[in-house]
N, C-alpha and C positions, 0 to 999 in steps of 0.2 A: 698574672697566673691565677687560674680558677681551680679550686679544689673539687675533686670528685668525692661526694659523700656516699659511703657504702655502709648502710645500716648505721651502727654507732662508730664506724671506723672512717676516718677522713684520710683520703689518699691523694697525694698531690701528683699531678701529671708533670713531671720534671724531665726535661731533656729527652722527651719522647719515650719515657719508660713508665710502666705501670706496676706498682707494687700490689700484690694480691692480698685480700683480707685473710686473717687467720680463720681456719675452719673450725667451727664449733660442732661438736657431736653430741647428740642427745641419746642416752642409753635408757630407753623406756623399758619398764618392767613388762615382760611378755605374759606374765601370769595375771589372770583377770581379777583375782581376789586373794592376794597374798597376805593381807593384814587382818582379815576377818572382823574388822571393826564395825561392820554393818550388822554383826550378830548373826551371820549366815556362813555356811560352808559351800555356797553355790560355786560351781566350777571345779569341785573336788569330789572324788569318789573313793571308796575303800575296797580293798580285797581282804577278806577275813576280818573286817573291821567295821565299826560304826563310827560316824563322825557327828560331832556337835560343837558348839562354841561354849567357852567358859570365860569367866572374868576374874581377875584382870589378865591381860596378856603380857608379853615380854616388855620389860621396862615400864610397866604400869599403864600400857595402852589398854584400850577398852576391852578387847577380846582376843582370844587365841582359839585355835582349833584343838579339840581333844579327840584323839584317835584311840579307840578301845578295841581290844581283841574280842571278836564276836563268836569264836568257836574254839575247838581244841587244837588249832594249828599252832605251829611253833614260830611262824613268821606272819606278820600282818603289815599292810601297806596303805598309805593314802597317796593318790596321784591326781595330777591335773587332768581334767577331761573337758573338752577334747585336748589333744596334745598341743602345747602352746606354740610350737613351730611346725607348720604344716609342710613347708617346702624350703629347706635350707639350701645354701649354696656351698659347694665344696670349698673348704678352707676357712669358712666362717667360724668364729670362735664364740662359744656360749659359756657364760658363767652363771652358775646357780648358787644361791646362798640361802641359809635357813637358820633360825634360832629354835632350839628344841629343849624340852624339859622332860627328862625320862626318869624311870625308876633306877635307883643306884645299882650299878653292876650290869644293866642291860645294854646291848649294843643297838644304836640307832644310826642309820645310814641315809645319806642323801645320794641319789643316783640320777644321772642324766644318761638317757639311752637313745641311740640313733637307730631308726628303723628304715629299711628299704622295703617299701610296701609293708607286709606283715612280718618280715624277717628281721630279727635283731642283728644290727651290723656292728655295734660296739656299745660298751658301757663304761662310764667314768663315775667313780664314787669315792666318797670319804665317809668313814665311820668314826663314831666316838663311843667310849664307854661312859654311860650316863653316871653323873655324880649327885643327882638330886637338885641341881641348879641349872639355870639356863646356860646352854652352850651353843657355840656357833659351828656351822658347817659351810664349807665352800668347795665347789667342784667346777672344773673347766673341761669342756669337750670341744674338739675341733671337728667339724663335719667332714666326712669322707667323700660324699657324693652329692651332686645337685639333685634337688627334689626330695631328699630324705626328710622324714619328720623327726622331731626331738621330743622325748617324753621327760617329765619331771616327777620323781617319786621320793617319798620318805618311807623307810621300812625299819621295823624293829625285828630282830632275830632273837632266838633263845627265849621266846615268849612263854609265859605261864598264865594259867587262868587268872583273870582279874587284872591283867596288865593293861596299861595305857601310857601314852605320852602326849605331850602338848607341842604344838608347832605354831610359830608366828614369824612375821617379817620375812615371808618367803618371796624370793625374787629370782627371775631368770632374765638376763640381759644379753644382747648381742654385743660382745666386748671386742669385736674385731676392730683393730686400729684403722682409721681411715687413711688412705694414701696421703702422703705429704703434698701440699700445694706445689704446682710447678714454679720454676723461677720466673721473675718478672719478664713480661714481654714488651714489645714496642707498640705504643698506641698508634694505630694507623687510621682510626676514625674516632672522633670525639665530638658528638653532637649535643651541645648543651640545650638546644631548643629554646633559647632565650629571645628569639626574634619577636618583635612587637606584632600586634594585631595587623592583619592584612599582608604579612610577608609571604613571598612566593618561593624563596630560596632558603634551604637549611644549610647553615654555615658549619664547616668542619674546622675545629680548633686544633687538630692534631698536627697540622703542618703538612699533611699529605694531599690536601686539596680535594678530599672526597666530599664535595658539596652535593646537596640533593635538591630536587625540584618537587614542589608540592603539587599533587594532583587531586582534584575533587575538593569537597568542602572540608579541608583540614583547617581547624581553627587554631590560630597562633595567639600568643600573648595571654593565655589563661594561666592562673596560678598553678605552679608546679611544686614538685618536691623541693627544688632549689631554684629560685627565680621563676621563670616562665616554663610552660610545657606546651605540648601539642595535644589537641583533642581530635580524635578520629571519629567520623560520623557513622561508620558502618558502610561507607561507600567511598573511601578516600585512601590515599597512600602517599608515601614519599619515595621517589625513584632516585637512586644513586648510581651513576654510570659505572660500569665495571672498570677496574684498574688492577694492575699487578700487585699493588700494595694490599688489596683485599683478598688475594689468593694466598693461603698459608702454605701450600705445598705440604711437606711433612712436619712443619713446625707446630708448636702448641697454638691453640686458639682460645681466647678468653673474650666472651661476649657478655656485656652486662648492661642493665638499664633498670629504671623504676617504672612500674605500671600501676594504674589505678582505674578500676572499672567496677560496674555493678551488673555487667552483662556477661552472658555465656553464649557460645554459638549454639544454634538450634540444629544445625547440620554442619558437617565438616569441622573446621576448627578456625581459630583466629591466628593468622600469621602475624607475629610481632616484629621479628627481625629475620631476614633471610637473604641468602645469595645463592643463585643457581636454582635449577629445577630438577627434581627427581624424575627418572632414575639416573640422570647424569650426576656428576659430582656436585655437592652442595653442602651448605650448613644452614640451619634454621632453628628458631625457637617459636613454639606455638602455645596458645592457651586452648585446652581441650574442653569438650562438653562436660567432662567429669570434674571440672574445676581444678585441673592439674596442669602443670607445665611439662612440655616435652622438648628436650634438647636433642636434635637429630643431626647426624653427620653422615655423609656418603662420600667415600673416597675410593682410591684405586684398589684397596684390599677388602672393602666391605661397607656395610651400612648398618647403623644401630642408633640407639637413643638411650637417654636417661630420663625417666618420667617420674614425677612425684609432686608432692604438695597437696594442699587442701584449702578450701574456703578463700580462694584468691579474689573472687569477684565480690568483695565486701565493702567496696567504696573507700578503702584506705590504700596508702602507698605501700607497695611491696618491692623489695630489691630482688632481682632475678639475675643469676649468673650461671653461665654454662662454660665449662672448661674441657677442651679436648687435649689429651696428651697422647704420646705414642701408644699407650696401652689402656687408657680409660677415657670415659666420659663422666664428668661430675656435674651435678646440679645442686646449686646452693640457693636457698630461698631465705631472705632476711638474715643472711650470714650463717645459716645452718646448713650443713651438708645433709641433704635428704635422699640422695641416690647416687651410687657409683656403679657404672657398668664397665666390666672388664672386656675390652674389645680392641682389635687392631683395625683402624680405619684406613691407614695408608695416606697417600698424598691427596690433597684436595686442590683442584685448580679448575675454574669454570669461567666461561666468557659471559655468563649471564649477569645482568645488573643486580645490585643489592636493592632491597626494598624494605620499608618500614610500614607496618599497618595493614598489609594485605599480601597475598599472592596475586598480583594485579589481574583483576577479572573475577576473583572470588576469594574466599577465606578472609573477608573484610573484618577488621578489628573495630570494635566500638568501645572507646575508652580513651584514657590519656597515657602518654609516654613522656619520659623525661630522662636526661643525662644518659644517653645511649653511647656506649663505647665498644670498640673492637680492638683487642691487642693480639699481636702475633709474635711468636718467638719464645 
């Protein structure tokens, strides 16, 4: 029995089942300059206020922003500019946090505001009454509509001449919980690609007999992520004859492999793993000119993709995984969920062969592949 190594997770193909890796989620700060430790307030503007940095910041950090009332207004504001979320998806949840130091007795508020065009759709806020020490604010907003923008603001009300407050450790993250991974599927194709140099057949270790035939100058026996790998010349591919076991119908599909390349397509894209031909029903994974991965599925109810990633053509091994469920397409790169598309694809069944390394005739991949698997169910 040979293990499938997925990033830092080792998964054994036992009795024809495949356990999926845990999904890691990266909650990146959407604010460009929330710590002010560079001694600048770049990315922030004020209404009825002037902005500068002061030292030290919250918790003894290098700097904080100082927001000072600049006229006779009774309220003044600092806000992220441009808006940190330009196009939200309905149902996405955003969490804003801040540490503020205000004048005792003054009210300081953190606001998240959703805009449909220039129209304010909703506001979520939390306010504290300042006590002369650093205090925390936290606000959560769930977007109402696709394409709306989200604004982040800090505002003091009841202001008097000479008032100011400090702000530091400002964050805005997409806190939407990723969908849970689907249950394990049955491994219907498991290509270790450990054949020696000169091999002409790609052996399937799943037990379903989905062996492949090498076409063109596919170099076998090269060092891979685990054992050997295949190197594709940019005019070669592996053909796997169609079989019922490779047609998922309405079941979940999980396609995974390791790739290593320093090349990007100059036109079209690189087809890495595919079965079927658009606009007929199909599934495929491609490397795009933008240095991203696209997971595409076309079924009886529609066609869509999950696209993401960056800097994949860097000459190191990357684990790619595409998962289709009844309602989503998920793309994981190196164990991290980078894109989820909510869509109903329907049933997928195609008489077309499966291929690795090309859409035979074009979209030729130039680079290495290793440990390719397809699980269904």
